[in-house]
Steps between C-alpha positions, in 0.01 A plus 500: 500500500255777409644731759852437374401546128302810577788665686766407248294579188254775602662638814701816537793491264379161383521345160192688362640832604840426373365385165303811455819707581689294230227550251490869566887534467512293174210680350659836568822372334299410193342848505852649513585323174713200623508209257205281570690166472759598759238627753288180428798273577579702828144501598461122470823427691422746779140360536638145514751603778202656690291187462782268610560722801134517605467121461831429697366734777153334519664150525746629771206655698305169465788313639545739784130465594531119493801509734337748731207265542735196515286321241610285230281432189522188289701555173187490285338786701812703495507481123135596487571796727802612280267486196239720667774759597625487141171557335438869598851594413457344161162682450673832578770428261257416224297810558809726507624340175165551338477872598858548377423346164222752457743788593760373273266449208384849533862628525612315187199634304567860629875473396418372164256786448765749629751353266251561208438853603867577542563352153251728326587799720861471372387455142272806503764726669757387234258589230437838657881571500538404134217705370490877500127484496293251695240476217489161324261314259273243670621229253860564586421494868326164459776360316764598766280366777459160314884481476558598861231263627652213299853585643356500865310174432837343385674625823221332689527171326871497552447572870230225526738256324787610734309466823277200421627166604513226243337165562858355528587752780173427678560119469852556657350690790223244562743212496743694714248553778330146472855328505598722802195383693554144399865499624391653824230238570573186311695337788244600753166400330462157358306581186738791406774233479337350199504825311755589241687831453361633164713726285337795309561322158308194614210732615483678170518185285269274694118495434308537832297214627158673466558542127548119432223323327313238719635193324871625560423589857351153560766288328790701660386489869216255575471119489246259639606351825181329624287391188195410706474837664560687172247286321242585754576874465473475119167317529368752756583790258335355189204695364252220587653462857460126452789259604691328226516135586749403242741770604477397859552129413801592292636720777460217749701266292787746441499728806796708390465494121536833315358512150455749228147537590606598846702784348186628327301481831776675706530782241110530489411461870805567709717769335208762513446436866875531580511819295205646688627402846862629439410818290505731797836383625670497160413880437709784648307820441652841578321783696330743263762760372788302632809454266747369759573147611306398815670472843703191573252397765216515245688276256584249779131489605397439149755218460388342822133533397561320170696218670204451742247510222682239305527285807124532569414430141697175500364370832145615494408470124746298292559221749125475569427427139797253445738740312857579601762740379752330268839465674352660818443871566839642401447543120145644545614731788777654294274548197256676723752730645624587154137588425483730809812677391353536145198661651685763687725557188179555290357741760819700522531513116131609467568768770789631289263526197232667683725750651636597154147506354378716785774749441448505119126561542565776748731662239252476221220640711687834515567530129200712395537754779876530435456544131242782555724672743810460277328631184345797687834602639721462203261681264510804725118520509468490881417805694548572870137376544580183327827448701318558826237246422756238405698561817189503713394167361854354560502618860159368559605151388824526723301593817155367460612156356864422565537652850152399600548138396829475688331640816194277466714187504583564865131570585397176343776315688349619834162365406658176407677484836173558690334216315792263577464591866135369481586200278880431562509178289291241331439315824371823670283576208336158509443518872328843452265356233400231732440734802310744280259241377462194723602644840314835454190297390467703168296247299517679170885505547500123586318430183763699308794315690371158408414582140857621428726574792774658278250737340359590842841573639575720189174684579601554867844625397353742236266639756777545752727667256221731393430595862871573565511699167207703592631584854847600378410677181229702685800660685769487228305613200432850611862523644649397168265713297597803725871415464479467129310820493760676698768389254315653219436825711884514565572442135263765377642747766849434379409557147331828580797623701737413225277680244492810707887501536535458116255770415610712204713264325523145336614193697617153432309202661826395678470817702169384638649158608788692660245711701334174623832365614558826698170482653554136614846581648353812679232285643734246646726775641200651679338177622822286558369143529162485347225400764245240407232643264723780382529540132834419350526767222801338352260261339385771265852568359613126506188402309512803254376359160759430250434749207700698262637832648257718306499883532207667665406844376274615779591317832219673695244404251650147469469455879141610499403268219679215668295570808176480297587181334594334829175622648305354189674166538434475870141600445447236239661227703365610846794432735313284740357291220836475341659374839210256546547368138876444539463360850247242384746388221779470759276302739393256238857391450561463875162327541583236253836439658379468854224263392758286321686477838219422736254295284725184589434154355177462301475130600161407657421190693332269261270374780378816661620769271694710767821671400862380541664745745866406452710808426822321385564350161358153548386185321277371781195708584363565856206711646428584853124539462349181347112520455220268461519323161138592427610864464680381193212306361606157627218250542467156654535236226176328450274730698613842367474630852732797582834377644499657849792297656795741563758494228771366724268246676553120484153467342595728219835316453304171470223618279500411120599787268396546140766607247499858381530388142274200467250279689764286650456455872805482719462296820628768745649844512864375499470324158302797358780751598775262395357450158374863430645741757821360634620861585260493800662180660547428784156622588427577868287258695343579838163422669498718810244774538644851411387839607459578148235239458229738629612764247478255199167362617345850545630590155354191344158535655460853375654455163379151409191600299684650197779239518255207505327648194821568323654151544172303498565360848246342730473684824612278797578793750450372856197654676722586799726711273197688364355569851832620632629712216222603252437869469164519323524870418861486368535166340557500120232431254509277181599779261797633708739321275440734212575803712824346642615406143434848385720643787796267406484541113735801521754312699585196285196276574366296204162338541471133389533463134620860439 
């Protein structure tokens, strides 16, 4: 499976290469001025076609391999194989969409700024034509600017209102997609059959489930089914923990009675737990920066997950405490799915608001500079020296910020791809964490792993990303700095040539832009197809700043002043430092996105503390490397000895377990998990000796001292373990915990009580 995925995704002309080509093509179209909405729609549809084609090719190759080997897998294993083939394709799609969202946001911001500059360029040139003299009082210039700025703001507001989707439009889109998924699968999947098609009007008028108060929630959906069981649950959760004999006697007499007091207890004790358990499945969050509906597959997966969560909640929590859903599951399930749609609708509406706010803030951030340039130009107080400084500053922004940021997106994506080759998914990341700590016998790492495996994995990822960043940026930074410097050299050379040709007379700024166009055309005629690394001089004319077509009195002097201002800007910014600063900003965005993909499920085994390594959307946790419970602070009830029976062993299954929330003692692991961690059931049980036993024993022997101290455990480590595995010069001391916690604080670890 890894070979098939590697070839189809990362091989020659694979999905990764095709996605990069699509990104490059669409980014170029944005740079050429095509409308962002149209390019965005075409990008997303083209990318989805690439993803579908790649997945179909992977599945076909898998079937071909199975036929060639004349093997037949059980249906469950076939589904697991298909899921593993689908995962890297989905990852590549998510990463491509994220990179595209960065490019699209930058293009939209750039287009808006260009529209602003074009508006005031036109205004200035019209004023110049109307006036015989360019001199104007400052107060009059400020008044004109305020009027023009208000007019442009009004245009922007109208455009925002015209392009923004109303909540009603978003609700119609959400219902259209959800209802489409439901029609496709309701006759195939049993739980989908109970779901109703919801119109947009119903979605807009209904109050989502999570916003109901507890009493309404309880009376609408829950009723007591087994009064004895529920009475015991209520008694067990009273503040004094003492059983209420009267309640139990009354329940025994009327085993199915439902009273007003039961409603109070349900709303107080049950509803909060149901909210907590279902909260994740009832929320549909969009990827950062996304404003489009998720793919159909993502919506189907969310619906399936919610169905599974509700089923588990009913069987593993409600039925265990004597509560049932009124009228069965149908009513509650439909309300839950309405809440899921509401969550997506709220996320899309918020994304629309955020998009408009971002564009508005971007516009307002340029007001002061625009006003300063406008007043200076219309008052006629600007000399050639002032014009050259203004143009140099604008060109510096175009090349050292806009072009550089666009270029660095691709560099950051390369670093991201290398990290994903080392940690292809959450399962691979968890395996790397176990190998790097337990298997490599790095006792400091083992201690960090058992303190908080999620924080430890984040630390490993951050270190890996930093290593890849250093190795690539060491090569790319000087190349990009040299390329940026070459563009500025070419620009200064073009200005000087133009100044020499115009010597002895005045010239318009537009003649300079025409000269840059000629230079770019001549360069392409001489070079033909530009080889890699060759400067594309058309960039200088295409990105020529939008300014009023002012008249230059001394072109030669103007070109010289322009060169000096560019040199000053480059000297102040230090080109390599500028590249490093912008590259770090681009990498931070990509790093956050990659970590979101490979961090996986944050669930940890309640017994041994190891991390769930499932990579799909799931409601039942599983991990491949269970540890000794003592690593997670478990002690033998009564003796406080460290619990050294393997997590999956029969002994650990049969041992009493104390509640996480009280002093209540459950008779065995099954009842403890059923009551407090049903998402870890069924829990694996096996008693055979594993090769990994020696790995865990060695780790315990050499890390036990700080753990015994931290969890106040009695040391019962067998003498034969110590004799076989102890490393006197490397084992950890009692104060190693503090050092391990300090290492993890930057990665989300929170000490007890923090």
